[in-house]
C-alpha positions as CSV (number, residue, x, y, z in Angstrom):
1,X,-30.2,-45.4,57.9
2,X,-28.1,-45.4,54.9
3,X,-29.7,-42.0,53.8
4,X,-28.8,-40.6,57.1
5,X,-25.1,-41.7,56.7
6,X,-25.0,-40.3,53.2
7,X,-26.5,-37.1,54.4
8,X,-24.0,-36.8,57.3
9,X,-21.3,-37.6,54.8
10,X,-22.3,-34.7,52.4
11,X,-22.8,-32.3,55.1
12,X,-19.2,-33.0,56.4
13,X,-18.0,-32.6,52.8
14,X,-19.8,-29.4,52.4
15,X,-18.5,-28.0,55.7
16,X,-15.0,-28.9,54.7
17,X,-15.4,-27.2,51.3
18,X,-16.5,-24.1,53.1
19,X,-13.4,-24.3,55.5
20,X,-11.0,-24.6,52.6
21,X,-12.7,-21.7,50.7
22,X,-12.3,-19.6,53.9
23,X,-8.7,-20.4,53.9
24,X,-8.3,-19.3,50.3
25,X,-10.1,-16.1,50.9
26,X,-8.1,-15.3,54.1
27,X,-5.0,-15.8,52.1
28,X,-6.0,-13.5,49.5
29,X,-7.7,-10.7,51.6
30,X,-6.6,-11.3,55.0
31,X,-8.5,-12.4,58.0
32,X,-10.1,-9.0,58.9
33,X,-11.4,-8.5,55.2
34,X,-12.8,-12.1,54.8
35,X,-16.6,-12.2,54.7
36,X,-19.2,-14.9,55.0
37,X,-20.5,-13.6,51.6
38,X,-17.2,-14.4,50.0
39,X,-17.0,-17.8,51.3
40,X,-20.6,-18.5,50.1
41,X,-19.7,-17.2,46.6
42,X,-16.7,-19.2,46.2
43,X,-18.5,-22.6,47.2
44,X,-21.6,-21.6,45.2
45,X,-23.8,-21.5,48.2
46,X,-25.7,-18.9,50.1
47,X,-24.4,-16.9,53.0
48,X,-27.5,-18.4,55.1
49,X,-26.0,-21.9,54.5
50,X,-22.7,-20.8,55.7
51,X,-24.2,-19.2,58.8
52,X,-26.2,-22.5,59.4
53,X,-22.8,-24.4,59.6
54,X,-20.8,-21.9,61.4
55,X,-23.1,-19.5,63.1
56,X,-20.8,-16.4,62.9
57,X,-17.8,-15.0,60.8
58,X,-15.4,-15.4,63.6
59,X,-16.3,-19.1,64.1
60,X,-15.8,-19.7,60.5
61,X,-12.5,-18.1,60.4
62,X,-11.1,-19.6,63.6
63,X,-12.3,-23.1,62.5
64,X,-10.8,-22.6,59.0
65,X,-7.3,-21.9,60.7
66,X,-7.9,-24.9,63.1
67,X,-8.6,-27.1,59.9
68,X,-5.4,-26.0,58.4
69,X,-3.5,-26.9,61.5
70,X,-5.1,-30.1,62.0
71,X,-4.5,-31.2,58.3
72,X,-0.8,-30.2,58.7
73,X,-0.5,-32.1,61.8
74,X,-2.0,-35.3,60.6
75,X,0.4,-35.3,57.8
76,X,3.3,-34.8,60.2
77,X,2.1,-37.8,62.2
78,X,1.9,-39.9,59.1
79,X,5.4,-39.0,58.0
80,X,6.8,-39.6,61.5
81,X,5.8,-43.3,61.4
82,X,8.0,-43.8,58.3
83,X,11.3,-42.6,59.7
84,X,13.2,-44.8,62.1
85,X,15.5,-42.4,64.0
86,X,14.9,-39.4,66.1
87,X,17.4,-37.4,64.0
88,X,15.4,-38.2,60.8
89,X,12.2,-37.3,62.4
90,X,13.5,-33.9,63.6
91,X,15.1,-33.2,60.2
92,X,11.7,-33.8,58.6
93,X,9.9,-31.7,61.1
94,X,12.2,-28.7,60.4
95,X,12.0,-29.2,56.6
96,X,8.2,-29.2,56.9
97,X,8.4,-25.8,58.3
98,X,11.0,-24.3,56.1
99,X,11.3,-26.0,52.7
100,X,8.8,-25.7,49.9
101,X,7.8,-28.9,48.4
102,X,8.3,-30.5,51.9
103,X,5.7,-28.5,53.7
104,X,2.2,-30.3,53.0
105,X,0.5,-26.8,52.6
106,X,1.6,-24.2,50.2
107,X,4.2,-21.7,51.3
108,X,1.5,-19.0,51.3
109,X,0.0,-20.7,54.4
110,X,2.6,-19.1,56.6
111,X,0.5,-15.9,56.0
112,X,-2.2,-17.5,58.0
113,X,0.1,-17.3,61.0
114,X,0.7,-13.6,60.5
115,X,-3.1,-13.1,60.8
116,X,-3.2,-15.6,63.8
117,X,-0.6,-13.9,65.8
118,X,-1.8,-10.3,64.9
119,X,-5.6,-11.3,66.0
120,X,-4.8,-13.6,68.9
121,X,-4.5,-10.8,71.5
122,X,-8.0,-9.4,70.7
123,X,-10.0,-12.4,69.9
124,X,-10.5,-15.3,72.3
125,X,-11.4,-17.8,69.6
126,X,-8.3,-17.0,67.6
127,X,-6.3,-17.0,70.9
128,X,-7.5,-20.5,71.7
129,X,-6.5,-21.8,68.3
130,X,-3.1,-20.4,68.7
131,X,-2.6,-21.8,72.1
132,X,-3.6,-25.3,71.2
133,X,-1.4,-25.3,68.2
134,X,1.6,-24.0,70.1
135,X,1.1,-26.8,72.8
136,X,0.9,-29.4,70.1
137,X,3.8,-27.9,68.2
138,X,6.0,-28.0,71.4
139,X,4.8,-31.4,72.4
140,X,5.8,-32.8,68.9
141,X,9.4,-31.4,69.2
142,X,9.8,-32.6,72.9
143,X,8.6,-36.1,72.2
144,X,11.3,-36.5,69.2
145,X,13.8,-35.0,71.6
146,X,13.1,-37.3,74.4
147,X,12.9,-40.3,72.1
148,X,16.3,-39.3,70.8
149,X,17.8,-39.0,74.2
150,X,16.5,-42.3,75.4
151,X,18.0,-43.9,72.1
152,X,21.4,-42.3,72.8
153,X,21.2,-40.3,69.7
154,X,20.9,-37.0,71.3
155,X,22.8,-35.2,74.0
156,X,21.2,-34.9,77.5
157,X,20.1,-30.9,77.2
158,X,17.3,-29.6,79.1
159,X,14.4,-30.7,76.9
160,X,12.1,-28.0,77.7
161,X,14.6,-25.2,77.2
162,X,15.5,-26.7,73.8
163,X,11.9,-27.2,72.7
164,X,11.0,-23.6,73.4
165,X,14.0,-22.2,71.9
166,X,13.6,-24.3,68.7
167,X,9.8,-23.5,68.4
168,X,10.7,-19.8,68.8
169,X,13.5,-20.0,66.2
170,X,11.2,-21.6,63.7
171,X,8.3,-19.0,64.4
172,X,10.8,-16.0,63.9
173,X,12.1,-17.5,60.6
174,X,8.6,-18.4,59.5
175,X,7.9,-14.6,59.5
176,X,10.7,-14.0,57.3
177,X,9.6,-16.8,54.9
178,X,6.1,-15.5,54.8
179,X,7.4,-11.9,54.0
180,X,9.7,-13.3,51.5
181,X,12.8,-11.6,53.0
182,X,15.5,-11.7,50.3
183,X,18.2,-12.3,53.0
184,X,16.3,-15.4,54.5
185,X,15.4,-17.6,51.7
186,X,13.8,-21.0,52.7
187,X,17.0,-23.1,52.1
188,X,19.0,-20.8,54.4
189,X,16.4,-20.8,57.0
190,X,16.3,-24.6,57.1
191,X,20.1,-24.7,57.2
192,X,20.3,-22.2,60.2
193,X,17.8,-24.3,62.2
194,X,19.3,-27.6,61.5
195,X,22.8,-26.2,62.4
196,X,21.4,-25.1,65.6
197,X,19.6,-28.4,66.3
198,X,22.6,-30.5,65.5
199,X,25.0,-28.4,67.5
200,X,22.6,-28.5,70.7
201,X,21.7,-32.2,70.3
202,X,25.1,-33.4,69.2
203,X,24.1,-35.4,66.1
204,X,25.8,-35.1,62.7
205,X,24.2,-33.1,60.1
206,X,25.8,-31.6,56.9
207,X,23.9,-29.3,54.4
208,X,23.6,-30.5,50.8
209,X,26.4,-29.2,48.6
210,X,25.3,-26.1,46.8
211,X,25.3,-26.2,43.2
212,X,27.6,-23.8,41.2
213,X,26.3,-21.1,39.1
214,X,25.3,-22.3,35.6
215,X,25.0,-25.9,36.6
């Protein structure tokens, strides 16, 4: 029984190692150019073993993106338990999407979403990952807004309209962040989103003072 439990744990760790390797290769080469052989080489295993765990290349890639999203969301939930007000929780959620050092994943992981959006119309597996992620993402925003309204922190705006607009704004700016648009640095993106959220929901927020040159 102990051997069986140990084997299951080893299998789980090996599978997770393959998923993380797949994410690394996708970031380097893109979704379309990632091969099972690349993942096998990076994890020091054989292509046959990767196929044993994931059956097909598309399953490996979609599960890797799902794994990334689940990891991000688990960290988001952990952080939310430490913040007492809805305004603080919304601020943290926005920071996790815009600011390096706050996002639990490297900034380069936004590139995954470029591939996800590009392949979603043509791949049912990728489309399912995108849809689930979008639904969970909007539910996260909506729950914070509802809690803030119930606590009297936020204005009584239409919650669904605000949720869709904020999610769309963050997604749009995420493209600029991923492409490293010089006119949309991460701090500017964060401040634009915070200004919109605070203005719509009626809570106080001020950007941090900007440092003077040479300081």
